[in-house]
C-alpha positions as CSV (number, residue, x, y, z in Angstrom):
1,X,-24.9,-58.2,-49.4
2,X,-24.1,-59.4,-45.8
3,X,-20.6,-58.1,-46.2
4,X,-22.0,-54.6,-47.2
5,X,-24.3,-54.5,-44.2
6,X,-21.6,-55.6,-41.8
7,X,-19.2,-52.9,-43.2
8,X,-22.0,-50.3,-43.0
9,X,-22.8,-51.3,-39.4
10,X,-19.1,-51.1,-38.4
11,X,-18.7,-47.6,-40.1
12,X,-21.8,-46.3,-38.2
13,X,-20.5,-47.8,-35.0
14,X,-17.0,-46.3,-35.5
15,X,-18.5,-42.8,-36.3
16,X,-20.8,-42.9,-33.3
17,X,-17.9,-43.7,-31.0
18,X,-15.9,-40.8,-32.6
19,X,-18.7,-38.3,-32.0
20,X,-19.2,-39.3,-28.4
21,X,-15.5,-39.3,-27.6
22,X,-15.0,-35.8,-29.1
23,X,-17.5,-34.1,-26.8
24,X,-15.8,-31.4,-24.8
25,X,-15.7,-32.0,-21.1
26,X,-13.2,-29.1,-20.6
27,X,-15.8,-26.4,-20.6
28,X,-15.9,-26.1,-16.9
29,X,-12.1,-26.0,-16.4
30,X,-10.7,-22.5,-16.0
31,X,-7.3,-21.9,-17.6
32,X,-4.4,-21.1,-15.3
33,X,-3.6,-17.5,-14.6
34,X,-0.4,-16.1,-16.2
35,X,2.4,-14.3,-14.3
36,X,4.5,-11.3,-15.4
37,X,7.1,-9.1,-13.8
38,X,5.8,-5.7,-12.7
39,X,7.9,-2.6,-12.7
40,X,8.5,-0.8,-9.3
41,X,7.9,2.9,-9.1
42,X,8.6,3.6,-5.4
43,X,10.2,2.1,-2.3
44,X,9.3,3.7,1.1
45,X,10.7,2.5,4.4
46,X,13.3,3.2,7.1
47,X,16.9,4.3,6.2
48,X,18.3,2.7,9.4
49,X,17.7,-0.3,11.5
50,X,19.2,-2.6,14.1
51,X,20.7,-6.1,13.8
52,X,18.0,-8.8,13.7
53,X,15.2,-6.3,13.5
54,X,12.7,-6.8,10.7
55,X,12.1,-3.7,8.6
56,X,9.1,-3.2,6.4
57,X,9.2,-1.4,3.0
58,X,6.2,-0.3,1.0
59,X,6.8,-1.2,-2.6
60,X,4.6,0.5,-5.3
61,X,4.5,-1.2,-8.7
62,X,2.5,-0.9,-11.9
63,X,0.6,-3.6,-13.7
64,X,-0.9,-4.0,-17.2
65,X,-4.6,-4.1,-16.2
66,X,-6.7,-3.6,-13.1
67,X,-7.4,-7.3,-12.7
68,X,-3.8,-8.1,-11.8
69,X,-2.9,-9.2,-8.3
70,X,0.3,-9.6,-6.3
71,X,1.9,-13.0,-6.7
72,X,5.4,-12.9,-5.2
73,X,8.8,-11.2,-5.0
74,X,11.6,-13.0,-6.8
75,X,15.3,-12.5,-7.6
76,X,16.4,-11.1,-10.9
77,X,19.7,-10.2,-12.5
78,X,20.2,-7.3,-14.9
79,X,23.6,-7.6,-16.5
80,X,25.8,-8.7,-13.5
81,X,23.7,-6.8,-10.8
82,X,21.3,-8.9,-8.7
83,X,18.1,-7.5,-7.3
84,X,14.4,-8.2,-6.7
85,X,11.3,-8.0,-8.8
86,X,7.6,-8.0,-8.2
87,X,5.6,-10.7,-10.0
88,X,2.0,-10.0,-10.7
89,X,-0.6,-12.7,-11.5
90,X,-3.1,-12.0,-14.3
91,X,-6.4,-14.0,-14.5
92,X,-6.9,-15.9,-17.8
93,X,-10.3,-14.3,-18.4
94,X,-10.7,-11.0,-20.2
95,X,-10.3,-8.1,-17.8
96,X,-13.0,-5.5,-18.2
97,X,-11.3,-3.1,-15.8
98,X,-8.6,-1.8,-18.1
99,X,-7.3,1.3,-16.2
100,X,-4.9,0.0,-13.6
101,X,-4.1,1.9,-10.4
102,X,-0.6,1.6,-8.9
103,X,-0.5,-1.4,-6.5
104,X,1.4,-1.9,-3.3
105,X,3.0,-4.7,-1.4
106,X,5.2,-4.9,1.7
107,X,8.8,-6.3,1.5
108,X,10.4,-7.4,4.8
109,X,14.2,-7.0,5.3
110,X,16.2,-8.4,8.2
111,X,20.0,-8.4,8.6
112,X,22.1,-10.5,11.0
113,X,25.1,-8.2,10.5
114,X,25.9,-4.5,10.7
115,X,26.6,-2.5,7.5
116,X,25.1,-0.6,4.7
117,X,22.8,-2.6,2.4
118,X,21.0,-1.8,-0.9
119,X,17.5,-3.1,-1.5
120,X,17.1,-3.1,-5.3
121,X,13.9,-3.6,-7.2
122,X,13.5,-3.8,-10.9
123,X,12.4,-0.4,-12.2
124,X,12.8,-1.1,-16.0
125,X,14.3,-3.7,-18.2
126,X,17.7,-2.2,-17.7
127,X,17.8,-0.6,-14.2
128,X,16.9,-1.0,-10.6
129,X,15.3,1.4,-8.1
130,X,17.5,1.4,-5.0
131,X,16.8,1.9,-1.3
132,X,19.8,2.1,1.1
133,X,19.6,1.0,4.7
134,X,22.2,1.2,7.4
135,X,22.1,-1.5,10.0
136,X,23.7,-0.6,13.3
């Protein structure tokens, strides 16, 4: 009989510890936002510049929903061609603003040498949108 009571007490203790340890303390933690490449629709900026002058280009891009925000500009390669892409950050919560407006960011370009340069941004999965600039 003592053996049965001891076993019962141990089972109750074990189950009690199990229920307490399974409580979710993660309710207050917000999941990390996700990032995704956005496609560029337009590049506006000067066609000429001078050596060591910083040029600013307005880059318009589309996002999947209105809650997306600009994250960064990164390098990308399509085939053997290198260019740039805009990365948008999406919150982990559900977005109630589903109709996105085109968004804009500014890209800064500076050259230390003379020549003709092409600023290429990812327009689709297979092509770039190109802006040529002549540095004198």
